[in-house]
N, CA and C atoms as a LAMMPS dump frame, in Angstrom:
ITEM: TIMESTEP
0
ITEM: NUMBER OF ATOMS
543
ITEM: BOX BOUNDS ff ff ff
-5.0000000000000000e+02 5.0000000000000000e+02
-5.0000000000000000e+02 5.0000000000000000e+02
-5.0000000000000000e+02 5.0000000000000000e+02
ITEM: ATOMS id mol type element x y z
1 1 1 N 66.933 79.787 251.153
2 1 2 C 66.424 80.862 250.322
3 1 3 C 65.39 81.65 251.126
4 2 1 N 65.526 82.965 251.119
5 2 2 C 64.61 83.839 251.855
6 2 3 C 63.331 84.031 251.061
7 3 1 N 62.245 84.118 251.777
8 3 2 C 60.957 84.37 251.156
9 3 3 C 60.556 85.812 251.431
10 4 1 N 60.21 86.527 250.376
11 4 2 C 59.765 87.917 250.538
12 4 3 C 58.338 87.916 251.068
13 5 1 N 58.091 88.785 252.009
14 5 2 C 56.76 88.904 252.588
15 5 3 C 56.245 90.306 252.342
16 6 1 N 55.081 90.394 251.773
17 6 2 C 54.467 91.696 251.542
18 6 3 C 53.284 91.83 252.492
19 7 1 N 53.318 92.887 253.28
20 7 2 C 52.238 93.139 254.239
21 7 3 C 50.951 93.447 253.49
22 8 1 N 49.821 93.08 254.061
23 8 2 C 48.549 93.421 253.42
24 8 3 C 48.364 94.937 253.429
25 9 1 N 47.569 95.453 252.498
26 9 2 C 47.366 96.899 252.453
27 9 3 C 46.653 97.407 253.716
28 10 1 N 46.989 98.617 254.094
29 10 2 C 46.353 99.282 255.234
30 10 3 C 45.027 99.857 254.741
31 11 1 N 43.978 99.662 255.491
32 11 2 C 42.673 100.213 255.118
33 11 3 C 42.521 101.624 255.681
34 12 1 N 41.538 102.327 255.16
35 12 2 C 41.231 103.668 255.662
36 12 3 C 40.899 103.605 257.147
37 13 1 N 40.13 102.619 257.56
38 13 2 C 39.768 102.504 258.978
39 13 3 C 41.002 102.287 259.851
40 14 1 N 41.932 101.455 259.392
41 14 2 C 43.173 101.251 260.136
42 14 3 C 44.002 102.538 260.164
43 15 1 N 44.037 103.211 259.038
44 15 2 C 44.814 104.452 258.941
45 15 3 C 44.278 105.533 259.887
46 16 1 N 42.979 105.6 260.023
47 16 2 C 42.391 106.612 260.918
48 16 3 C 42.852 106.43 262.361
49 17 1 N 43.279 105.228 262.726
50 17 2 C 43.779 104.969 264.079
51 17 3 C 45.299 105.162 264.172
52 18 1 N 45.94 105.412 263.042
53 18 2 C 47.398 105.56 262.998
54 18 3 C 47.824 106.831 263.736
55 19 1 N 48.818 106.688 264.585
56 19 2 C 49.41 107.834 265.271
57 19 3 C 50.674 108.211 264.508
58 20 1 N 50.633 109.328 263.81
59 20 2 C 51.753 109.753 262.973
60 20 3 C 53.012 110.041 263.767
61 21 1 N 54.061 110.343 263.039
62 21 2 C 55.345 110.66 263.639
63 21 3 C 55.529 112.168 263.659
64 22 1 N 55.939 112.72 264.794
65 22 2 C 56.136 114.174 264.88
66 22 3 C 57.103 114.662 263.797
67 23 1 N 56.711 115.747 263.155
68 23 2 C 57.564 116.351 262.141
69 23 3 C 57.425 115.764 260.756
70 24 1 N 56.587 114.742 260.59
71 24 2 C 56.389 114.145 259.275
72 24 3 C 54.927 114.235 258.862
73 25 1 N 54.703 114.505 257.598
74 25 2 C 53.364 114.479 257.023
75 25 3 C 53.063 113.029 256.665
76 26 1 N 51.836 112.58 256.914
77 26 2 C 51.489 111.216 256.519
78 26 3 C 50.196 111.218 255.724
79 27 1 N 50.087 110.251 254.832
80 27 2 C 48.881 110.047 254.044
81 27 3 C 48.829 108.581 253.631
82 28 1 N 47.642 108.113 253.315
83 28 2 C 47.45 106.73 252.892
84 28 3 C 47.254 106.711 251.383
85 29 1 N 48.155 106.028 250.687
86 29 2 C 48.108 105.952 249.227
87 29 3 C 48.119 104.483 248.814
88 30 1 N 46.999 104.028 248.286
89 30 2 C 46.868 102.651 247.802
90 30 3 C 47.333 101.624 248.833
91 31 1 N 46.885 101.806 250.083
92 31 2 C 47.153 100.837 251.134
93 31 3 C 48.493 100.976 251.826
94 32 1 N 49.245 102.012 251.495
95 32 2 C 50.564 102.221 252.088
96 32 3 C 50.597 103.583 252.777
97 33 1 N 51.068 103.613 254.013
98 33 2 C 51.238 104.888 254.706
99 33 3 C 52.519 105.52 254.179
100 34 1 N 52.379 106.704 253.633
101 34 2 C 53.501 107.42 253.05
102 34 3 C 53.866 108.577 253.979
103 35 1 N 55.12 108.617 254.394
104 35 2 C 55.615 109.677 255.267
105 35 3 C 56.498 110.617 254.449
106 36 1 N 56.337 111.904 254.69
107 36 2 C 57.138 112.902 253.985
108 36 3 C 57.734 113.867 254.988
109 37 1 N 58.963 114.331 254.73
110 37 2 C 59.559 115.315 255.627
111 37 3 C 58.855 116.663 255.487
112 38 1 N 59.037 117.519 256.465
113 38 2 C 58.498 118.868 256.376
114 38 3 C 59.134 119.57 255.182
115 39 1 N 58.38 120.479 254.558
116 39 2 C 58.919 121.148 253.37
117 39 3 C 60.091 122.068 253.699
118 40 1 N 60.988 122.181 252.729
119 40 2 C 62.108 123.106 252.834
120 40 3 C 61.6 124.519 252.529
121 41 1 N 62.415 125.546 252.779
122 41 2 C 61.935 126.927 252.647
123 41 3 C 61.324 127.288 251.289
124 42 1 N 61.93 126.879 250.165
125 42 2 C 61.361 127.23 248.86
126 42 3 C 59.974 126.622 248.694
127 43 1 N 59.839 125.355 249.027
128 43 2 C 58.551 124.658 248.958
129 43 3 C 57.526 125.386 249.841
130 44 1 N 57.937 125.705 251.058
131 44 2 C 57.062 126.376 252.016
132 44 3 C 56.606 127.742 251.497
133 45 1 N 57.523 128.476 250.897
134 45 2 C 57.188 129.804 250.378
135 45 3 C 56.189 129.711 249.23
136 46 1 N 56.403 128.791 248.296
137 46 2 C 55.471 128.607 247.18
138 46 3 C 54.106 128.157 247.708
139 47 1 N 54.111 127.263 248.673
140 47 2 C 52.87 126.798 249.297
141 47 3 C 52.114 127.966 249.925
142 48 1 N 52.805 128.813 250.664
143 48 2 C 52.161 129.977 251.29
144 48 3 C 51.635 130.939 250.23
145 49 1 N 52.403 131.148 249.164
146 49 2 C 51.96 132.034 248.084
147 49 3 C 50.674 131.53 247.449
148 50 1 N 50.649 130.249 247.098
149 50 2 C 49.468 129.71 246.412
150 50 3 C 48.247 129.74 247.319
151 51 1 N 48.415 129.438 248.591
152 51 2 C 47.295 129.491 249.529
153 51 3 C 46.754 130.92 249.619
154 52 1 N 47.634 131.892 249.768
155 52 2 C 47.223 133.299 249.844
156 52 3 C 46.515 133.721 248.559
157 53 1 N 47.1 133.386 247.403
158 53 2 C 46.528 133.801 246.112
159 53 3 C 45.16 133.163 245.874
160 54 1 N 45.022 131.895 246.229
161 54 2 C 43.726 131.239 246.047
162 54 3 C 42.678 131.844 246.976
163 55 1 N 43.033 132.093 248.208
164 55 2 C 42.075 132.7 249.141
165 55 3 C 41.665 134.09 248.662
166 56 1 N 42.616 134.832 248.157
167 56 2 C 42.311 136.164 247.63
168 56 3 C 41.399 136.067 246.409
169 57 1 N 41.658 135.103 245.519
170 57 2 C 40.856 134.939 244.303
171 57 3 C 39.435 134.473 244.63
172 58 1 N 39.284 133.677 245.677
173 58 2 C 37.959 133.158 246.031
174 58 3 C 37.078 134.244 246.63
175 59 1 N 37.677 135.186 247.328
176 59 2 C 37.015 136.325 247.939
177 59 3 C 35.616 136.005 248.449
178 60 1 N 34.569 136.296 247.675
179 60 2 C 33.206 136.112 248.184
180 60 3 C 32.534 134.852 247.637
181 61 1 N 33.266 134.008 246.939
182 61 2 C 32.672 132.8 246.392
183 61 3 C 32.441 131.787 247.513
184 62 1 N 31.574 130.828 247.282
185 62 2 C 31.163 129.893 248.33
186 62 3 C 32.131 128.716 248.484
187 63 1 N 33.416 129.022 248.352
188 63 2 C 34.459 128.012 248.472
189 63 3 C 35.539 128.525 249.409
190 64 1 N 36.349 127.606 249.914
191 64 2 C 37.461 127.977 250.779
192 64 3 C 38.715 127.24 250.326
193 65 1 N 39.854 127.89 250.469
194 65 2 C 41.15 127.261 250.186
195 65 3 C 41.757 126.854 251.519
196 66 1 N 42.157 125.61 251.612
197 66 2 C 42.723 125.071 252.847
198 66 3 C 43.981 124.277 252.51
199 67 1 N 44.618 123.762 253.545
200 67 2 C 45.894 123.081 253.331
201 67 3 C 46.017 121.819 254.175
202 68 1 N 46.691 120.844 253.61
203 68 2 C 47.201 119.666 254.32
204 68 3 C 46.205 118.968 255.246
205 69 1 N 45.089 118.54 254.703
206 69 2 C 44.116 117.737 255.441
207 69 3 C 43.85 116.462 254.648
208 70 1 N 43.837 115.334 255.312
209 70 2 C 43.517 114.085 254.617
210 70 3 C 42.08 114.126 254.137
211 71 1 N 41.842 113.511 252.981
212 71 2 C 40.509 113.474 252.394
213 71 3 C 40.103 112.021 252.211
214 72 1 N 38.927 111.693 252.713
215 72 2 C 38.368 110.345 252.594
216 72 3 C 37.481 110.312 251.361
217 73 1 N 37.993 109.732 250.284
218 73 2 C 37.256 109.664 249.022
219 73 3 C 36.303 108.473 248.973
220 74 1 N 36.207 107.734 250.07
221 74 2 C 35.316 106.581 250.087
222 74 3 C 35.947 105.336 249.494
223 75 1 N 37.251 105.367 249.244
224 75 2 C 37.932 104.173 248.768
225 75 3 C 38.441 103.412 249.985
226 76 1 N 38.725 102.167 249.811
227 76 2 C 39.124 101.34 250.946
228 76 3 C 40.569 101.584 251.38
229 77 1 N 41.431 102.051 250.462
230 77 2 C 42.851 102.071 250.771
231 77 3 C 43.564 103.41 250.548
232 78 1 N 42.843 104.517 250.418
233 78 2 C 43.529 105.784 250.164
234 78 3 C 42.882 106.957 250.884
235 79 1 N 43.729 107.782 251.501
236 79 2 C 43.335 109.059 252.107
237 79 3 C 44.487 110.046 251.92
238 80 1 N 44.598 110.604 250.704
239 80 2 C 45.698 111.536 250.457
240 80 3 C 45.489 112.854 251.204
241 81 1 N 46.579 113.593 251.336
242 81 2 C 46.551 114.908 251.983
243 81 3 C 47.206 115.911 251.039
244 82 1 N 46.413 116.554 250.179
245 82 2 C 47.011 117.52 249.244
246 82 3 C 47.621 118.705 249.978
247 83 1 N 48.597 119.328 249.33
248 83 2 C 49.231 120.504 249.928
249 83 3 C 48.215 121.623 250.114
250 84 1 N 47.439 121.906 249.083
251 84 2 C 46.413 122.952 249.111
252 84 3 C 45.223 122.422 248.323
253 85 1 N 44.025 122.834 248.711
254 85 2 C 42.844 122.424 247.961
255 85 3 C 41.739 123.457 248.141
256 86 1 N 40.805 123.451 247.185
257 86 2 C 39.614 124.297 247.263
258 86 3 C 38.42 123.379 247.403
259 87 1 N 37.605 123.671 248.403
260 87 2 C 36.402 122.872 248.677
261 87 3 C 35.264 123.816 249.021
262 88 1 N 34.04 123.352 248.823
263 88 2 C 32.886 124.157 249.198
264 88 3 C 32.879 124.44 250.698
265 89 1 N 32.456 125.647 251.05
266 89 2 C 32.423 126.026 252.465
267 89 3 C 31.497 125.12 253.266
268 90 1 N 30.401 124.661 252.674
269 90 2 C 29.464 123.789 253.383
270 90 3 C 30.134 122.492 253.803
271 91 1 N 30.868 121.872 252.889
272 91 2 C 31.566 120.619 253.213
273 91 3 C 32.67 120.872 254.236
274 92 1 N 33.381 121.984 254.096
275 92 2 C 34.434 122.307 255.052
276 92 3 C 33.844 122.443 256.458
277 93 1 N 32.76 123.178 256.564
278 93 2 C 32.12 123.38 257.874
279 93 3 C 31.613 122.062 258.456
280 94 1 N 31.054 121.189 257.615
281 94 2 C 30.568 119.89 258.075
282 94 3 C 31.708 119.088 258.697
283 95 1 N 32.826 119.028 257.989
284 95 2 C 33.975 118.268 258.495
285 95 3 C 34.531 118.92 259.757
286 96 1 N 34.647 120.221 259.739
287 96 2 C 35.19 120.936 260.904
288 96 3 C 34.302 120.751 262.127
289 97 1 N 33.002 120.955 261.955
290 97 2 C 32.086 120.889 263.09
291 97 3 C 31.909 119.477 263.631
292 98 1 N 32.045 118.472 262.771
293 98 2 C 31.912 117.083 263.221
294 98 3 C 33.271 116.485 263.606
295 99 1 N 34.329 117.288 263.465
296 99 2 C 35.696 116.825 263.735
297 99 3 C 36.001 115.533 262.971
298 100 1 N 35.624 115.542 261.709
299 100 2 C 35.8 114.391 260.834
300 100 3 C 36.677 114.806 259.656
301 101 1 N 37.039 113.845 258.828
302 101 2 C 37.774 114.147 257.612
303 101 3 C 36.805 114.613 256.536
304 102 1 N 37.337 115.322 255.556
305 102 2 C 36.529 115.703 254.398
306 102 3 C 36.094 114.436 253.679
307 103 1 N 34.852 114.436 253.195
308 103 2 C 34.345 113.26 252.493
309 103 3 C 33.777 113.606 251.127
310 104 1 N 34.004 114.826 250.688
311 104 2 C 33.604 115.258 249.352
312 104 3 C 34.86 115.669 248.604
313 105 1 N 34.861 115.458 247.302
314 105 2 C 36.07 115.816 246.557
315 105 3 C 36.239 117.331 246.462
316 106 1 N 37.465 117.794 246.617
317 106 2 C 37.726 119.212 246.378
318 106 3 C 37.512 119.542 244.898
319 107 1 N 37.275 120.795 244.623
320 107 2 C 37.161 121.262 243.245
321 107 3 C 38.551 121.303 242.604
322 108 1 N 39.522 121.772 243.384
323 108 2 C 40.896 121.895 242.923
324 108 3 C 41.832 121.342 243.984
325 109 1 N 42.833 120.587 243.537
326 109 2 C 43.893 120.084 244.415
327 109 3 C 45.206 120.628 243.87
328 110 1 N 46.059 121.116 244.769
329 110 2 C 47.382 121.608 244.387
330 110 3 C 48.43 120.766 245.104
331 111 1 N 49.348 120.228 244.328
332 111 2 C 50.485 119.498 244.88
333 111 3 C 51.744 120.279 244.524
334 112 1 N 52.464 120.733 245.543
335 112 2 C 53.746 121.398 245.344
336 112 3 C 54.798 120.3 245.406
337 113 1 N 55.464 120.07 244.291
338 113 2 C 56.37 118.938 244.167
339 113 3 C 57.744 119.249 244.743
340 114 1 N 58.373 118.215 245.255
341 114 2 C 59.715 118.316 245.823
342 114 3 C 60.444 117.019 245.508
343 115 1 N 61.745 116.951 245.808
344 115 2 C 62.479 115.7 245.546
345 115 3 C 61.872 114.485 246.251
346 116 1 N 61.151 114.69 247.351
347 116 2 C 60.523 113.57 248.058
348 116 3 C 59.324 113.011 247.293
349 117 1 N 58.774 113.791 246.35
350 117 2 C 57.633 113.35 245.544
351 117 3 C 58.141 112.592 244.322
352 118 1 N 58.182 111.293 244.407
353 118 2 C 58.629 110.489 243.266
354 118 3 C 57.506 110.416 242.231
355 119 1 N 57.867 110.419 240.955
356 119 2 C 56.886 110.45 239.866
357 119 3 C 55.819 109.355 239.982
358 120 1 N 56.176 108.096 240.26
359 120 2 C 55.119 107.074 240.369
360 120 3 C 54.104 107.393 241.481
361 121 1 N 54.58 107.937 242.596
362 121 2 C 53.681 108.271 243.705
363 121 3 C 52.77 109.444 243.316
364 122 1 N 53.311 110.438 242.628
365 122 2 C 52.502 111.57 242.168
366 122 3 C 51.423 111.072 241.217
367 123 1 N 51.78 110.163 240.323
368 123 2 C 50.795 109.617 239.379
369 123 3 C 49.707 108.823 240.116
370 124 1 N 50.084 108.1 241.174
371 124 2 C 49.076 107.4 241.976
372 124 3 C 48.089 108.391 242.589
373 125 1 N 48.612 109.483 243.12
374 125 2 C 47.74 110.482 243.741
375 125 3 C 46.835 111.136 242.7
376 126 1 N 47.35 111.416 241.51
377 126 2 C 46.532 111.996 240.443
378 126 3 C 45.359 111.063 240.142
379 127 1 N 45.637 109.778 240.03
380 127 2 C 44.578 108.798 239.752
381 127 3 C 43.538 108.792 240.867
382 128 1 N 43.989 108.811 242.123
383 128 2 C 43.061 108.838 243.265
384 128 3 C 42.192 110.086 243.199
385 129 1 N 42.82 111.241 242.958
386 129 2 C 42.069 112.498 242.907
387 129 3 C 41.028 112.494 241.782
388 130 1 N 41.45 112.141 240.576
389 130 2 C 40.522 112.172 239.44
390 130 3 C 39.412 111.142 239.601
391 131 1 N 39.755 109.918 240.037
392 131 2 C 38.72 108.898 240.259
393 131 3 C 37.79 109.282 241.402
394 132 1 N 38.289 110.109 242.329
395 132 2 C 37.489 110.553 243.473
396 132 3 C 36.609 111.749 243.189
397 133 1 N 36.702 112.309 241.977
398 133 2 C 35.816 113.407 241.605
399 133 3 C 36.429 114.794 241.63
400 134 1 N 37.743 114.898 241.832
401 134 2 C 38.399 116.21 241.787
402 134 3 C 38.346 116.715 240.351
403 135 1 N 37.948 117.964 240.177
404 135 2 C 37.806 118.557 238.847
405 135 3 C 39.157 118.829 238.196
406 136 1 N 40.088 119.378 239.001
407 136 2 C 41.369 119.786 238.432
408 136 3 C 42.476 119.658 239.472
409 137 1 N 43.68 119.348 238.983
410 137 2 C 44.866 119.23 239.827
411 137 3 C 45.925 120.163 239.251
412 138 1 N 46.589 120.884 240.146
413 138 2 C 47.734 121.693 239.74
414 138 3 C 48.984 121.061 240.333
415 139 1 N 49.95 120.746 239.468
416 139 2 C 51.249 120.24 239.901
417 139 3 C 52.247 121.382 239.748
418 140 1 N 52.781 121.826 240.862
419 140 2 C 53.683 122.972 240.86
420 140 3 C 55.097 122.501 241.184
421 141 1 N 56.051 122.889 240.344
422 141 2 C 57.457 122.566 240.577
423 141 3 C 58.2 123.861 240.901
424 142 1 N 58.503 124.097 242.183
425 142 2 C 59.136 125.35 242.586
426 142 3 C 60.485 125.632 241.922
427 143 1 N 61.346 124.632 241.795
428 143 2 C 62.676 124.875 241.216
429 143 3 C 62.583 125.247 239.737
430 144 1 N 61.703 124.593 239.011
431 144 2 C 61.539 124.873 237.582
432 144 3 C 60.552 126.017 237.333
433 145 1 N 59.833 126.409 238.365
434 145 2 C 58.805 127.448 238.29
435 145 3 C 57.776 127.125 237.199
436 146 1 N 57.224 125.9 237.298
437 146 2 C 56.207 125.474 236.337
438 146 3 C 54.94 125.056 237.061
439 147 1 N 53.853 125.133 236.335
440 147 2 C 52.56 124.662 236.813
441 147 3 C 51.934 123.836 235.696
442 148 1 N 51.546 122.62 236.026
443 148 2 C 50.865 121.74 235.068
444 148 3 C 49.447 121.526 235.556
445 149 1 N 48.478 121.765 234.669
446 149 2 C 47.066 121.535 234.981
447 149 3 C 46.691 120.136 234.502
448 150 1 N 46.03 119.379 235.375
449 150 2 C 45.631 118.018 235.048
450 150 3 C 44.126 117.893 235.269
451 151 1 N 43.426 117.404 234.249
452 151 2 C 42.003 117.074 234.358
453 151 3 C 41.823 115.684 233.765
454 152 1 N 40.593 115.177 233.806
455 152 2 C 40.32 113.879 233.171
456 152 3 C 40.53 113.941 231.662
457 153 1 N 40.417 115.125 231.077
458 153 2 C 40.533 115.262 229.631
459 153 3 C 41.949 115.523 229.147
460 154 1 N 42.753 116.267 229.951
461 154 2 C 44.073 116.626 229.423
462 154 3 C 45.043 117.034 230.525
463 155 1 N 46.299 117.131 230.096
464 155 2 C 47.387 117.671 230.925
465 155 3 C 48.036 118.764 230.1
466 156 1 N 48.284 119.908 230.737
467 156 2 C 48.892 121.015 229.99
468 156 3 C 49.712 121.897 230.917
469 157 1 N 50.867 122.325 230.423
470 157 2 C 51.697 123.296 231.142
471 157 3 C 51.054 124.667 230.986
472 158 1 N 51.093 125.436 232.052
473 158 2 C 50.551 126.788 232.043
474 158 3 C 51.696 127.742 231.721
475 159 1 N 51.452 128.689 230.822
476 159 2 C 52.502 129.615 230.397
477 159 3 C 52.67 130.787 231.359
478 160 1 N 51.598 131.561 231.61
479 160 2 C 51.759 132.761 232.422
480 160 3 C 50.749 132.887 233.556
481 161 1 N 49.529 132.363 233.356
482 161 2 C 48.529 132.407 234.422
483 161 3 C 47.581 131.223 234.313
484 162 1 N 47.084 130.803 235.47
485 162 2 C 46.18 129.648 235.525
486 162 3 C 44.788 130.135 235.905
487 163 1 N 43.823 129.797 235.074
488 163 2 C 42.425 130.113 235.383
489 163 3 C 41.914 129.099 236.394
490 164 1 N 41.124 129.566 237.341
491 164 2 C 40.506 128.658 238.311
492 164 3 C 39.453 127.821 237.602
493 165 1 N 39.25 126.581 238.035
494 165 2 C 38.247 125.728 237.378
495 165 3 C 36.826 126.229 237.647
496 166 1 N 35.952 126.046 236.644
497 166 2 C 34.539 126.416 236.791
498 166 3 C 33.942 125.613 237.939
499 167 1 N 33.07 126.175 238.705
500 167 2 C 32.354 127.433 238.534
501 167 3 C 33.085 128.642 239.103
502 168 1 N 34.34 128.487 239.498
503 168 2 C 35.09 129.606 240.059
504 168 3 C 35.493 130.574 238.958
505 169 1 N 35.724 131.805 239.348
506 169 2 C 36.236 132.796 238.418
507 169 3 C 37.552 133.326 238.966
508 170 1 N 38.38 133.791 238.077
509 170 2 C 39.651 134.365 238.49
510 170 3 C 40.824 133.608 237.908
511 171 1 N 41.977 134.266 237.954
512 171 2 C 43.209 133.692 237.429
513 171 3 C 44.327 133.966 238.419
514 172 1 N 45.318 133.085 238.393
515 172 2 C 46.484 133.209 239.252
516 172 3 C 47.721 133.313 238.35
517 173 1 N 48.496 134.374 238.519
518 173 2 C 49.716 134.568 237.727
519 173 3 C 50.836 133.707 238.287
520 174 1 N 51.534 133.018 237.389
521 174 2 C 52.664 132.195 237.816
522 174 3 C 53.73 133.037 238.511
523 175 1 N 53.936 134.254 238.033
524 175 2 C 54.949 135.113 238.65
525 175 3 C 54.637 135.357 240.124
526 176 1 N 53.359 135.393 240.486
527 176 2 C 52.967 135.603 241.875
528 176 3 C 53.15 134.328 242.716
529 177 1 N 52.951 133.172 242.098
530 177 2 C 53.141 131.913 242.803
531 177 3 C 54.606 131.754 243.225
532 178 1 N 55.508 132.164 242.331
533 178 2 C 56.93 131.954 242.567
534 178 3 C 57.644 133.195 243.106
535 179 1 N 56.882 134.182 243.511
536 179 2 C 57.449 135.416 244.068
537 179 3 C 58.181 135.096 245.364
538 180 1 N 59.392 135.61 245.494
539 180 2 C 60.189 135.334 246.697
540 180 3 C 60.094 136.509 247.657
541 181 1 N 60.084 136.17 248.936
542 181 2 C 59.964 137.186 249.988
543 181 3 C 61.248 137.972 250.088
């Protein structure tokens, strides 16, 4: 009879030494290194749209919209890499200038969902983000052209436009997120 062996969880410190695989996105989720393929064109287009729209909406506010950087929430076994996020410029500059990972929670995290994003894994990331202090999460489904807002208090589908979380001002129209080139 074969005995199943489960490897111990990977720690953040071990993950920081991990050399990823070319062409794959990697992140640490609950002690497991998760690899994802590069996004397909529709995913990529929606990602570019949301990044552009958020940067435009932030304009002169003291925040920046960035993409695909691992975030160290101070947990032992997780360093997710959201597709897009909004973080204070001060924290961004600190991480950039020290060549370190972000160590403060973003105000907003955006995950553009694809077939590679299995529901249990998305739910794990939502828990990590909310427990780590993220104010709001946007789950975007390009094929269905939907946006779901997630906070500690509620989950809700957005009908036509999404307001940025306080203290930010501005709204993003769903039609602009899903606009095709």
